[in-house]
N, C-alpha and C positions, 0 to 999 in steps of 0.2 A: 689814574682816574681823577677827574675834574672835580671841582668844588660846585655842589648842586645850590643854585639860588632858585626857589620855586615862584620868584616874582617875575623873572625873567622868561618869556617864552624860549623855547628852544630855537626857533627860526625866525629870526628879527632883525630887521635892520636897524642899526644904531649909528647915528651919524650926526657931524656938525653941519647944520643946515639954518637957511633963512627962508624967508617966504617964498623966494625966487630961486635959490641955489642951495648945493649940497658941496660938501668938500670930501674929496676921495684921496686917496694917498698912492704915489710910487716912488721907487727908488731906480736911480740910473748912476752911471759911472759919471764924474764930474764934466766930462768933455760934452755930454747931452744934458745933464741935470742943471748945471750952472747957467748955460745960455738959455735955457727953458725959462728958469727963474729970472733971468735979467730981463728977456724980452716979452714974457708973458705968453708966450707961443713956444712949441716944440722946433726944433732947428731943422735944416733941410735933411741932416742925417738921420733923424727920427724915422721909421720905415712905417709909413700908414699901412702897407699889406700885411704886416704882422698881427698875431693875436697879442693885445695888451689887455694887462689884468689891472683894475682898480679896486683898491680896498677902501671901504669908509673907516675901517677901524685902525686907529693909530697904534694900538699895542699888537695887532696881528701884524701889522706893516714891520712893526719893530721885532718881531719873532722871524718874520721871513727874512729881514736884512741884517739880523744879529746887531741891532741899535745902528745901523750905518756902516758897520765896520767890515762887511763882506767885500770882496772883489766886485768892481763894478756895480756896487750897491751904495757908495759911499755918500751920494746926494739923495736926502729925503726930500721929496716935494709933496706939498700940499696943494691939490690942484682943485680950484673951485671950478664948479660945472652948473649947467643950468638944471633946475629939477625937471624941467620939461623934457631933456634930453636923457637925464638918468632915469625918469619912468619911460622914455621910448625904449631904451635898451632893456628893461627888466620887462617889457611888455612884449618883446619880440626874442626873449631869451629863451632858451631851453636848459635843463638840468645837464649838468656836464657828466653827469652818471646816471644811468638807467635805475628805475625804481617803479616797483610794480604799484604804489601808491598812486602815481601821477600818471604812467605811460601804459597804453593797452597792451604792449608786448615789445620785445628789444627791437623788432625790425621798425616799429613804428617810431620808438626812441631815436633809432641811427637816422631815421629820415628827417625827422625835427631837428636833430643835431646838425646834421648835413645842410639843412637850409638855413637854420637859425645865424643871424649877425650877431649874437650875443650868447653866452653861456654863464650859469652860475653853479657856483658850488659852495657848501656850507662847510668851513673848517673849523675846529674849536676856537673859541675866543681864548684870550691870553688874560693873565694877570701881570701885575708891575714885575713878578719875576719870570714871566713869559712861560708860566707853567699853564697848561691847556685846562678850561673851564667845561662844565657840562653844556652850556648854551653857544650856540654856533654864531661865527662871524660870516658876512657875506663877502664874496668875491665875485667880481663881475669881469667876465673876459668879453672884448671887443674884437671884432674882427671885420673885414670887409666894410660895408656900409657903416657899421656902428662905428668901426675904427675912425674912418673919417669924417664921419660925423663929430666925433670926439674932438679930433685935433681942430677940425675947421670951424666948427660951429658951437659947439657946447661949452668951451673953455670960457670963463669969465677972467681968472687970476690965476698965476702959478707963483705959489710962495716956496723959497727955500726953509724946511723946517728941520735942517741939520742941526743948529743950534739948539732947538727945542730937544730933539733926540740925544744929543750928547749931555745937555744938562740933566733930563730925567734920568737917563743911564747913571749918570755921577751920583745922583741923590740916592738912586736904588743900592748901588755899589757902597754906598755910605751908610745905609740903612735907615734913610730919612725917607719913608714911604709916604708919610702925609705931605711931604714936600714935594715928593715926585708927583703924586697925585694932583696936586695944585696946579702942576704946570700942564697937564694933559688937556687935549682939546674938549670942549663941552659936548661929549657926543650923547644924542638923546635918542628915544625911540622914534623912528621916521613915522610920519603920518600915515595911518591904516588907509591906503586909498583903496576903495572897493576893485577887487579883481586884480590888484597889482600882482599879487604875489602867490594866488590861487594855484598856478601851473608850476611854481618853484618851492613850494613845501612838502618835502616827504611827510606823509604821515598827517596832512592836512594843515589847520591852522595853527597847531601848537608848535 
């Protein structure tokens, strides 16, 4: 059971962002990740036709990739994209799982999912020990038009965040949680844009 923090809504986007950009995270093998960080764009070997998942939460990404130690996930990327593109994806996304709070019925959800260029799932956020918390972390899957726009239009910069992942992991293993927390990206609640998440929050706004 995760830790409950009543001050954090169960379904809320938290991210590092500026007035015009938002940073998301992905992991790749070095053969894809290193050229992407070096060139600021994905190499030709990156497949635009595949579903690609982006995660605003650094610690959820660390949970997924095991601090960048899992095979083919050794390179941690911080991808800065336009907020305009990020919000376009959210407005055109469908929840990855059926929920009666949002969808009329399962058939309606299946039709929406098949047509949507993006999908959203909410997974438990993680603490520094990568233990699950009660509030959720946004995972945004991009396919088709959304994947192409992401690669060709939305990306502002790509940074190799692997050294940060290694440093935070070393401090956590050494018991210095305060030091580890100080190295984390400054992830804040994303601005509450009217209508942005209404169709993506199971149970309403909570």
